TORFI-23564 format. One record per atom (N, C-alpha, C): z, y, x; residue in three letters. Coordinates in steps of 0.001 Angstrom, whole numbers, padded with zeros to 6 digits, always signed. Example, Ala and Ser with C-alpha at 12.3 -4.5 7.8 and 13.67 -1.06 7.14 Angstrom:
TORFI-23564
+007800-005690+013190ala +007800-004500+012300ala +007800-003300+013200ala +007080-002250+012850ser +007140-001060+013670ser +007870+000030+012900ser 
//
This chain:
TORFI-23564
+135726+250729+003694met +136155+249798+004722met +137672+249849+004855met +138338+248698+004880ile +139782+248626+004992ile +140173+248304+006422ile +141084+249073+006975asp +141583+248836+008321asp +142290+247487+008366asp +141933+246645+009359glu +142543+245322+009459glu +144049+245388+009652glu +144535+246483+010237asp +145973+246622+010460asp +146734+246755+009150asp +146024+247004+008053leu +146686+247171+006764leu +146628+245921+005912leu +146110+244821+006464val +145981+243564+005726val +146902+242521+006330val +147715+241887+005507ser +148621+240856+006006ser +148637+239675+005063ser +148926+238509+005605gly +148999+237286+004832gly +150394+237044+004302gly +150645+235860+003659pro +151934+235587+003026pro +153084+235529+004014pro +152811+235225+005286ser +153884+235142+006280ser +154170+236499+006913ser +153419+237522+006503gly +153599+238845+007080gly +152742+239080+008299gly +151979+238079+008723leu +151116+238227+009892leu +149882+239054+009538leu +149468+239877+010470arg +148258+240661+010249arg +147039+239738+010327arg +146069+239988+009480arg +144867+239171+009464arg +143670+239988+009907arg +142697+239292+010501lys +141476+239935+010962lys +140305+239520+010077lys +139219+240288+010192ala +138067+240031+009328ala +137507+238632+009535ala +137604+238080+010733gly +137028+236760+011010gly +137939+235587+010692gly +139175+235844+010266asp +140113+234755+009979asp +139668+233954+008760asp +139861+232636+008819lys +139572+231772+007673lys +140824+231637+006817lys +140638+231699+005525leu +141761+231606+004598leu +141875+230193+004053leu +143115+229767+003800glu +143370+228470+003172glu +143277+228606+001655glu +143014+227515+000994ser +142928+227528-000465ser +144258+228009-001053ser +144181+228966-001954gly +145371+229485-002614gly +146103+230568-001842gly +145655+230861-000623glu +146324+231876+000173glu +146058+233263-000411glu +147061+234106-000352arg +146950+235465-000867arg +147153+236474+000258arg +146473+237588+000095leu +146605+238673+001058leu +147222+239891+000390leu +147971+240621+001166thr +148520+241898+000709thr +147803+243017+001447thr +147265+243947+000705val +146538+245064+001281val +147285+246351+000962val +147633+247104+002028arg +148330+248374+001848arg +147357+249506+002151arg +147043+250292+001155leu +146102+251387+001320leu +146845+252656+001735leu +146331+253368+002757pro +146994+254609+003175pro +146828+255692+002120pro +147719+256655+002141ala +147605+257781+001224ala +146327+258548+001519ala +145636+259029+000489pro +144396+259771+000736pro +144649+261041+001517pro +143751+261335+002446ala +143872+262559+003246ala +143483+263761+002399ala +144065+264930+002674pro +143689+266130+001922pro +142195+266415+002062pro +141587+266920+000985ala +140156+267210+001012ala +139837+268331+001981ala +140771+269242+002183glu +140575+270353+003102glu +141696+270364+004129glu +141413+270787+005361pro +142471+270891+006381pro +143567+271842+005914pro +144794+271537+006289gln +145938+272333+005872gln +146492+273143+007050gln +147012+274344+006776pro +147612+275148+007848pro +148833+274452+008440pro +148968+274514+009765glu +150137+273971+010455glu +150585+274967+011519glu +151881+275168+011614asp +152426+276130+012562asp +152453+275510+013960asp +151324+275621+014656ile +151159+275073+016003ile +150834+276222+016941ile +151521+276274+018060ala +151304+277365+019014ala +149881+277340+019566ala +149296+278507+019736leu +147968+278658+020302leu +148035+279493+021577leu +147217+279125+022559ser +147083+279930+023767ser +145844+280808+023589ser +146054+282038+023189ile +144948+282945+022862ile +144588+283785+024087ile +143352+283653+024523val +142860+284378+025689val +142327+285753+025286val +141711+285816+024100tyr +141134+287067+023618tyr +141133+287046+022097tyr +141332+288244+021493glu +141266+288355+020042glu +140859+289758+019656glu +139974+289857+018655asp +139706+291128+017998asp +139533+290846+016511asp +139023+291795+015766ala +138925+291641+014319ala +137925+290569+013908ala +137057+290153+014838his +135950+289262+014466his +136031+287868+015071his +136700+287723+016195leu +136689+286420+016856leu +137926+286217+017711leu +138124+284957+018062leu +139187+284520+018963leu +138564+283702+020082leu +139179+283735+021255val +138878+282765+022306val +140198+282091+022644val +140222+280766+022499val +141446+279990+022647val +141313+279036+023828val +142395+278881+024573asp +142471+277884+025642asp +143095+276627+025035asp +142249+275673+024668lys +142712+274460+023984lys +143350+273494+024973lys +144527+272962+024647pro +145141+271984+025546pro +144506+270602+025393pro +144597+269803+026419ala +144175+268403+026314ala +145076+267693+025320ala +144515+266728+024595gly +145286+265974+023615gly +145190+266521+022207gly +144584+267689+022037met +144411+268297+020716met +142959+268171+020280met +142730+267557+019125ser +141384+267502+018559ser +141019+268871+018004ser +139735+269177+017993val +139299+270479+017486val +139428+270542+015972val +139082+269469+015281his +139153+269469+013817his +139594+268094+013325his +140106+268010+012097pro +140542+266710+011563pro +139388+265717+011479pro +139732+264453+011620gly +138764+263373+011525gly +139506+262068+011328gly +138805+260945+011329pro +139469+259652+011157pro +140559+259433+012203pro +141773+259177+011740gly +142876+258898+012649gly +143658+260113+013080gly +143181+261316+012747his +143938+262531+013095his +143693+263593+012019his +144424+263465+010934asp +144284+264403+009823asp +144964+265739+010093asp +145891+265763+011039gly +146618+266988+011332gly +146803+267180+012818gly +147486+268262+013173gly +147754+268541+014574gly +146556+269027+015352gly +145509+269479+014655thr +144276+269882+015325thr +144220+271396+015521thr +143224+271828+016271leu +143016+273254+016461leu +142753+273942+015131leu +141980+273314+014264val +141701+273903+012951val +142986+274093+012153val +143870+273103+012158asn +145141+273246+011443asn +145931+274440+011964asn +145952+274598+013295ala +146666+275722+013901ala +145996+277050+013558ala +144667+277094+013570leu +143947+278324+013272leu +144148+278770+011832leu +144196+277821+010908leu +144396+278158+009501leu +145748+278818+009261leu +146746+278415+010040ala +148063+279048+009924ala +148069+280428+010582ala +147307+280586+011645tyr +147292+281849+012394tyr +146402+282897+011731tyr +145244+282468+011235cys +144279+283381+010613cys +144214+283093+009113cys +144881+283891+008321lys +144997+283627+006889lys +143662+283708+006154lys +142693+284466+006702asp +141399+284631+006040asp +140340+283653+006544asp +140733+282686+007344leu +139767+281787+007978leu +139152+280740+007042leu +139866+280221+006030pro +139304+279131+005222pro +137891+279424+004725pro +136998+278457+004925gly +135626+278559+004440gly +134650+279205+005398gly +135120+279837+006480ile +134208+280494+007421ile +133426+279433+008195ile +132134+279354+007935gly +131300+278375+008611gly +131404+276971+008041gly +132143+276803+006941gly +132301+275485+006330gly +133749+275188+006028gly +133971+274277+005099val +135330+273963+004647val +136063+273083+005650val +135387+272083+006213gln +136047+271109+007072gln +136312+271627+008483gln +135480+272573+008958arg +135630+273074+010326arg +135590+274605+010333arg +136481+275247+009597pro +136415+276708+009478pro +136551+277418+010826pro +135626+278341+011070gly +135665+279140+012279gly +135087+278483+013511gly +134873+277181+013468ile +134463+276439+014665ile +132970+276617+014922ile +132628+277037+016134val +131238+277241+016528val +130779+276129+017470val +131633+275730+018397his +131321+274637+019322his +132585+273810+019506his +132463+272646+020134arg +133577+271715+020215arg +133907+271371+021661arg +135114+270835+021820leu +135520+270178+023055leu +136099+268829+022676leu +135907+267822+023527asp +136525+266522+023280asp +138039+266667+023258asp +138699+265758+022568lys +140158+265814+022424lys +140865+265954+023768lys +140465+265175+024756asp +141155+265175+026044asp +140499+266082+027081asp +139627+266970+026625thr +139086+268013+027485thr +139799+269319+027158thr +140296+269980+028166ser +140996+271250+027968ser +140036+272405+028168ser +140476+273610+027749gly +139728+274795+028084gly +139296+275663+026930gly +138334+276546+027211leu +137986+277656+026330leu +137079+277257+025177leu +137404+277804+024016ile +136587+277590+022826ile +136612+278872+022000ile +135433+279283+021512ala +135322+280501+020707ala +135452+280157+019228ala +136111+281039+018485val +136347+280835+017055val +135944+282101+016311val +135134+281960+015259ala +134692+283107+014466ala +135648+283353+013305ala +135935+284627+013042lys +136826+284988+011934lys +136072+285379+010661lys +134762+285586+010760asp +133980+285962+009583asp +132588+285342+009687asp +131874+285339+008570glu +130581+284660+008520glu +129547+285312+009440glu +129529+286630+009517arg +128557+287290+010380arg +128771+286898+011839arg +130020+286856+012263thr +130319+286461+013636thr +129978+284994+013860thr +130296+284153+012876his +129980+282722+012989his +128481+282518+013145his +127701+283208+012325asn +126244+283068+012401asn +125723+283565+013747asn +126291+284684+014229gly +125839+285229+015500gly +126149+284329+016680gly +127366+283799+016713leu +127735+282888+017803leu +126949+281585+017721leu +126738+281096+016509ser +125967+279858+016335ser +124540+280034+016819ser +123961+281209+016562ser +122601+281481+017029ser +122550+281510+018554ser +123536+282146+019174gln +123568+282181+020641gln +123698+280775+021212gln +124493+279950+020552leu +124675+278575+021022leu +123368+277795+020913leu +122711+277871+019758ser +121476+277102+019561ser +120335+277614+020429ser +120357+278930+020736glu +119306+279519+021564glu +119668+279500+023052glu +120775+278856+023375arg +121226+278664+024758arg +121546+279983+025447arg +122097+280918+024681arg +122522+282195+025234arg +124045+282281+025366arg +124734+281240+024945met +126172+281115+025197met +126327+280223+026422met +127020+280721+027440his +127085+280023+028721his +128482+279424+028924his +128507+278113+029147lys +129766+277390+029334lys +129758+276720+030711lys +130853+276864+031424thr +130982+276256+032743thr +132264+275439+032794thr +132135+274207+033268tyr +133257+273274+033326tyr +133604+272964+034782tyr +134842+272591+035010leu +135282+272047+036280leu +135560+270566+036080leu +135045+269734+036976ala +135198+268287+036833ala +135407+267644+038193ala +136198+266604+038214leu +136393+265788+039416leu +135693+264463+039176leu +134781+264101+040077leu +133957+262907+039913leu +134390+261808+040873leu +134139+260592+040461glu +134331+259448+041344glu +133203+259425+042384glu +133548+259236+043650gly +132543+259092+044694gly +131959+260407+045177gly +130994+260299+046050arg +130337+261466+046655arg +128971+261657+045999arg +128854+262665+045159ile +127586+262896+044464ile +126659+263714+045354ile +125417+263307+045404glu +124408+264022+046178glu +123107+264038+045385glu +122347+265138+045503pro +122581+266301+046356pro +123770+267120+045863pro +124132+268121+046650ala +125305+268930+046333ala +125054+269887+045170ala +123812+270072+044803glu +123468+270951+043677glu +122192+270433+043044glu +122188+270275+041706ala +121010+269713+041045ala +121106+269908+039540ala +120005+269587+038867met +119950+269561+037406met +119783+268115+036957met +120660+267634+036110ile +120525+266310+035529ile +119740+266458+034232ile +118607+265806+034141asp +117749+265883+032961asp +117550+264467+032433asp +118354+264095+031430ala +118322+262732+030913ala +118665+262751+029430ala +117766+262256+028561pro +118021+262279+027116pro +119200+261388+026737pro +119952+261821+025734leu +121142+261088+025310leu +121020+260639+023854leu +121599+259474+023581gly +121645+258942+022219gly +122880+258075+022049gly +123118+257660+020827arg +124276+256824+020529arg +124077+255423+021111arg +125146+254861+021679asp +125108+253496+022192asp +125087+252542+020996asp +124027+251748+020817pro +123945+250873+019641pro +125006+249780+019626pro +125618+249504+020778asn +126626+248455+020850asn +128059+248981+020758asn +128205+250306+020790asn +129538+250907+020707asn +129375+252313+020161asn +129701+252516+018888arg +129457+253785+018223arg +130308+254924+018781arg +131348+254606+019545arg +132189+255644+020153arg +131531+256242+021391arg +130533+255555+021917arg +129941+255968+023192arg +128534+256532+023001arg +128178+257428+023905met +126808+257888+024029met +126227+257264+025300met +124901+257309+025424met +124274+256732+026605met +122939+257424+026873met +122468+257314+028111val +121133+257794+028446val +120127+256847+027810val +119233+257428+026995arg +118249+256609+026273arg +116874+257264+026390arg +115944+256575+027044ala +114586+257103+027184ala +113880+257126+025832ala +114180+256139+024985val +113578+256047+023654val +114635+256423+022619val +114343+257418+021809gly +115264+257814+020759gly +116370+258747+021214gly +116368+259138+022484gly +117382+260061+022981gly +116976+261504+022753gly +117967+262388+022713arg +117710+263810+022531arg +117753+264517+023883arg +116863+265489+024041glu +116775+266256+025276glu +118161+266741+025711glu +118508+266531+026982ser +119829+266900+027488ser +119734+267260+028964ser +120275+268439+029311gln +120284+268871+030712gln +121657+269419+031087gln +122105+269056+032265thr +123354+269565+032835thr +123103+269941+034281thr +123396+271189+034659ser +123316+271578+036057ser +124707+271470+036680ser +124755+271207+037969tyr +126053+271105+038642tyr +125945+271615+040069tyr +127117+271950+040624arg +127216+272381+042020arg +128534+271872+042576arg +128487+271220+043720val +129699+270688+044336val +130513+271838+044924val +131791+271880+044562leu +132711+272878+045105leu +133449+272367+046334leu +133746+271053+046333glu +134452+270464+047473glu +134287+268951+047424glu +134087+268364+048592tyr +134049+266911+048724tyr +135396+266416+049232tyr +135871+265314+048649phe +137040+264597+049140phe +136571+263221+049608phe +137404+262437+050293pro +136948+261132+050779pro +136372+260223+049692pro +136940+260255+048486ala +136465+259355+047433ala +136129+260066+046131ala +136094+261396+046145gln +135803+262165+044940gln +134968+263399+045272gln +134359+263962+044229ser +133611+265215+044356ser +134113+266175+043282ser +134469+267378+043705tyr +134937+268396+042771tyr +133753+269316+042481tyr +133350+269402+041196val +132117+270099+040853val +132328+271129+039749val +131380+272047+039714glu +131224+273008+038629glu +129996+272545+037847glu +130128+272349+036536ala +129028+271821+035728ala +128747+272741+034553ala +127464+272985+034302ser +127058+273855+033202ser +126055+273122+032315ser +126449+272791+031092pro +125510+272122+030193pro +124492+273117+029643pro +123219+272793+029780val +122164+273622+029204val +122060+273332+027720val +122118+272059+027371thr +122166+271630+025978thr +123617+271297+025640thr +123876+270914+024404gly +125258+270668+023993gly +125421+269367+023229gly +125059+268260+023845arg +125164+266963+023177arg +126594+266410+023286arg +126927+265512+022385thr +128232+264857+022399thr +128459+264140+023725thr +129608+264397+024379his +130003+263755+025638his +128993+263983+026762his +128179+265030+026649gln +127049+265188+027564gln +127428+265143+029036gln +128381+265965+029455ile +128733+266015+030872ile +129275+264670+031329ile +130109+264061+030514arg +130722+262780+030870arg +129656+261695+031051arg +128705+261637+030122val +127674+260594+030179val +126700+260848+031325val +126307+262093+031515his +125356+262385+032587his +125894+261980+033952his +127140+262338+034254phe +127683+261965+035559phe +127903+260448+035658phe +128371+259835+034574ala +128575+258381+034595ala +127257+257648+034818ala +126161+258190+034273ser +124857+257535+034432ser +124379+257541+035875ser +124920+258461+036678leu +124571+258535+038094leu +125517+257722+038960leu +126480+257038+038321gly +127457+256272+039080gly +128626+257101+039556gly +128805+258288+038961his +129889+259193+039359his +130663+259643+038121his +131295+258695+037459ala +132054+259011+036243ala +133151+260020+036554ala +133528+260791+035557ile +134615+261749+035720ile +135916+260989+035939ile +136684+261413+036908val +137960+260767+037233val +138851+260748+035983val +139390+259564+035670gly +140290+259413+034538gly +139607+259180+033208gly +138270+259143+033182asp +137544+258940+031922asp +137481+257452+031601asp +138394+256989+030748ala +138488+255564+030453ala +137314+255061+029619ala +136634+255948+028884leu +135527+255515+028034leu +134258+255272+028841leu +133975+256110+029820tyr +132743+255995+030601tyr +132990+255597+032049tyr +134237+255527+032438gly +134574+255130+033798gly +135785+254225+033796gly +136878+254691+034365lys +138094+253886+034439lys +139305+254808+034544lys +140484+254317+034159pro +141706+255120+034334pro +141938+255421+035810pro +142709+256481+036058ser +142963+256897+037434ser +144445+257190+037639ser +144986+256843+038807pro +146384+257213+039102pro +146553+258712+039337pro +145450+259441+039517leu +145536+260874+039784leu +145864+261684+038537leu +145329+261275+037379val +145472+262054+036157val +145374+261117+034959val +146079+261439+033877arg +146173+260533+032732arg +145087+260753+031691arg +144129+261611+031972arg +142999+261838+031066arg +141815+262235+031914arg +140648+262438+031287gln +139487+262808+032090gln +139687+264184+032709gln +139330+264297+033977phe +139439+265560+034694phe +138236+266411+034323phe +138325+267078+033166leu +137244+267921+032683leu +137865+269121+031965leu +137512+270317+032423his +138130+271538+031911his +137063+272593+031677his +137023+273141+030461ala +136089+274218+030118ala +136629+275515+030704ala +136164+275842+031874trp +136744+276898+032701trp +136259+278295+032337trp +134958+278441+032123arg +134393+279765+031885arg +133533+279751+030626arg +133615+280843+029861leu +132824+280990+028633leu +132298+282418+028581leu +130977+282580+028395ala +130365+283903+028375ala +129355+283990+027236ala +129384+285101+026516phe +128460+285328+025412phe +128463+286812+025066phe +127537+287215+024204lys +127464+288605+023738lys +128220+288705+022414lys +129037+289731+022289his +129784+289916+021049his +128794+290096+019895his +128872+289271+018856pro +127877+289323+017775pro +127874+290627+016986pro +128962+291388+017033ile +129057+292599+016223ile +128745+293857+017027ile +129373+294027+018188asp +129171+295273+018934asp +128282+295120+020167asp +127831+293888+020464gly +126867+293671+021537gly +127427+293644+022940gly +128746+293744+023096arg +129334+293711+024439arg +129139+292348+025092arg +128915+292344+026406glu +128873+291102+027160glu +130310+290688+027474glu +130708+289525+027022leu +132076+289048+027202leu +132076+287822+028109leu +133066+287743+028983ser +133212+286579+029861ser +134690+286294+030049ser +135058+285020+029929phe +136461+284630+030015phe +136604+283434+030941phe +137771+283316+031563glu +138082+282170+032412glu +139477+281670+032076glu +139659+280363+032164ala +140962+279738+031940ala +141294+278894+033161ala +142417+279141+033835pro +142760+278369+035032pro +142988+276899+034705pro +142857+276068+035724leu +143139+274648+035534leu +144557+274454+035000leu +144740+273574+034018pro +146099+273276+033556pro +146866+272501+034625pro +148205+272454+034504pro +149029+271864+035568pro +148656+270439+035953pro +148280+269584+034985asp +147995+268188+035334asp +146760+268074+036225asp +145736+268880+035954leu +144522+268830+036772leu +144740+269497+038128leu +145489+270575+038134gln +145787+271230+039413gln +146604+270315+040314gln +147529+269564+039712ala +148337+268638+040496ala +147483+267540+041103ala +146448+267092+040373ala +145548+266070+040909ala +144786+266612+042107ala +144313+267851+042025leu +143615+268467+043159leu +144548+268626+044351leu +145774+269076+044068asp +146748+269269+045148asp +147034+267951+045866asp +147081+266846+045085ala +147351+265538+045686ala +146226+265111+046626ala +145017+265617+046384leu +143882+265292+047251leu +143790+266227+048450leu +144637+267254+048464gly +144616+268206+049570gly +143515+269226+049448gly +143278+269695+048217ala +142201+270675+048014ala +142438+271925+048828ala +141365+272506+049312ser +141472+273726+050118ser +141593+274953+049223ser 
//
């Protein structure tokens, strides 16, 4: 598939797939350079919360993708990890070395990274068996009630927009998110959310399906003057160390942009 932005007509105007061509008209197509087959190391600063010989826990900033993909071949967490951990290539796969779980590009917070195959397998097993516990902080539009509940709604791809997920009774995958309200504001609810399952965009879609989209989530809700991205932060991460069996728990404070949004609402 060729990106329409790379196709232009004789006058230099960009053309779209639905445009009709005149007889004898010619198009110029500029193909982008091929992306590297494997992610490349990049010297990008990392906020490391914990590190030992087997794993890392990183506080990922908003705006950073976890791994390369269409439209972002570099500048990702994987690129930074490859530069930081020289032995990481190939751990758990070539395209996503060390990665056990993901965060959306504009979601900040904690993510665990395996440095060896045994650790990767152990963390992956805990994730699939729901023994890795993740807790997020989110600001929602409106007043969600009850103040504490479990959202149980299957999720699937939106057939009309491949970028979006949606609640789907038919063809959806089992999905549960528990939440607890931490504070009510006049037009927002500040909550703690824990996904039981780990579907794509799960927390964002579950709250949006209840009419309480995450503040600033332009894909499932609307932009907000309070914050320039979705107010969603992976605050707490807990799991058992795959090698020595220790119970580990980590927390990452709200980044400045989200804290400023809370302060503007007069959070207690």
